[in-house]
N, C-alpha and C positions, 0 to 999 in steps of 0.2 A: 324209733325205738324211742323216749327219747335221752338227751345226749350227757353226761355227769362227766364231771372236775373235779379231780383231786389239785389241792394247792396243800402244795410243802413249803410251811412258813421255812427260814431256817434264818432267825433271830437265834441271839446267841441269849437272848429274855426270854428264860421261863416264863410259864401265865399266871405264875404267881409273884414275877418283879414287879415292885412300885414303880419305872416307870410302860409309861409306851412304847407302845411298837410302832412306828414309822411302818416296814416291812406291811406288818399286820393292817395298819390305814390301807399300804395298795391293794392288798389283796384285796378288802371293801368295797376296794370302787370296781375292780376286776369282777369282785363275786357281783356287784349289784350291775352291770353290762351286759355278764352271764347270761343272766335271770330274761335278760330281754330277749334269750333269744331260744328258753323255755332250757338252757341249765341251770342244775342243781348241782351244787361245790364247796364240797366238805371239805374241810381246814384240818390238819396238822399240826402243830408245832412242837417241831424236831426234840429243843431246847427238854421239852418235857417229859422225854423218852429215855432207856437204855440201849442206843445204836452199834451194835456193838465197830471194832472196830476190823477189817476183811476185803471178802475180796469173794465172801459164799451167799448164799442167800439165807443163809440160818448158820451165825456163829455162835448153838448151842444155848446152855442154860441163858436165860437170864434176858437174853435181848429180843430185845421190841420188833426187830425189821423185820421177820417172815406177815406179823398181819400187816403193818404198815406195806411192804410189799402186794400184798394182796389186794389193798386196800383200792394201790397204783394198778394195779394192770385187772383191775374188774368198772376203772372208769378209761373213758375214752381221750380224755385228756387232762396231760398233767403240767399246770402252773408251779413250776419252780421260786420260786420267790426267796431272796438273799439282799440281805447289806450290804455293805462296804466298807472291806477291813481286810486296813496293807494292801488296797490297791486290787484285792479279788475276794471272790466271793466268799462267805465264812467256812467259817470248820466244821460245820455240821453239815453246813451245803456238800460243800464235797465226802462227808464220810457218806450222804447221799446218794451221790451222785457214784461213790468207791462199792459203794453196795452193789448200785444197778450192772456194774459191771459181767457180773455171772448168767448176768440176762444173753452176752456170749457165748454161755454154753448150755442155753437154754433155750434148745427149740422142740420147731414140732415134726409131724414128722414127712415132713416137704420143707427142712427148715428153713423153718422160716423162724427169726427173732421171736420171744414170747412176747413183747414188747413192739412187733409190728403190728399196725395200724389203729397209734397210740397217738393223739399231735402232744408234742409240749412246745408251752414257751416259756417266758422271760421277768420275769419282776426285779428292780433295781432302785435301792434309794440307798441314801448316804454323802453327807456333807466335803466331797470330795472330787474331782472330773477320776473318771474310772467306768461310770459306767456300758461305755461301749466294748470295754473292753471286760469287762462280767460278764457281759452276755455275749461276748465271742467267746469265750471260754465254754459259757455254758449251754449254748447251739449245736457245738465241733462233740462238746462226751454229751454233752441228750444223743443227740447224732448215731454216737455212734452205738452206742444204747441202742439204738434199733429205731428211735420216737421221730417222726415227723415236726420238718418247723414252717409254719407256715410263713405266708408275709408279715413283715411291721410285725411281731410277736412279740411286744418285748415294748414292755412300759417301765419309762422309770426319770428319777426325778433324783436333782443331788444341790447338794446347795454351794452354796459359795467356800471354796478357796479360805480351811486356814476358820471359817463361822462356826455359831455354838447350833443353828433352826434345825431343826430335824424337819423335813416332811409332816410332823408325827404333829406339830409345833406351828403347823399352817396354820394359818384363820382358811384360807381362802385356797382346794384347791386351781395351781394353773389351768385353763388353756388349755393348753399342750401337753400337758397331760393325761385330764381328758380325752384329747381327741384321739393321743396315743392308747387308751382304754379300748374305749371303740372300737378302732378298728382293729387292737388285740384281739380281741371278744368276738368280733365282726369275722374276721382270716380267720381264728381257730374253730368255731363254730359248721363252718361254712367245710375246709376239710375236713371235719371229723365226722362231719356227715357223712361227707365224701369215698373216707374210707369204710366207716360202715353199711354203706350198702355194698362197699362191694373193695373187700383186701387185697395185701397184695400179692404177688403170684407166685406158689413156692419153685420148687429145683420145678426146671421142666418145664413151668406157666409158661 
């Protein structure tokens, strides 16, 4: 079956913001690279939704997370894309990860977490050093809640320290970025195909 990806854009900017999103630009590059492998990508900008604080899959009236969760579990690949703020993933990125904590208690009849068999990759943009730190945080969190991380599953760009140029402002995407984007897409597609064909064993498997 064709593979599907869901990209969660964790920019702090809503869709109607005046300034363009560097995170959105990076997702666009990865989307294009994924499409070369027959993968369709849906993008959700988290700042556009009311994702309530909490660690369950449904925090009650007005909570938009349940619908996002359904799309996430319907996808084969999750792309978690975040800017760097204060050297860390954005607050809305952390909010989404906290809501995924519920997966730990949601298992099938063989004891497998509901997110098993899904691949996760990471995209990071920012104007200061910190991409490795942020990707490490996301790798660990996504692995904790049941996702599988491919080799070289991060694409990032960071500008000069204390500089004012954003990724979205670049006239040309650096070759190192396009190389890492292509590698991320290639490896995520490969691993997702393997897991789609053969799920992890359950208890006693």
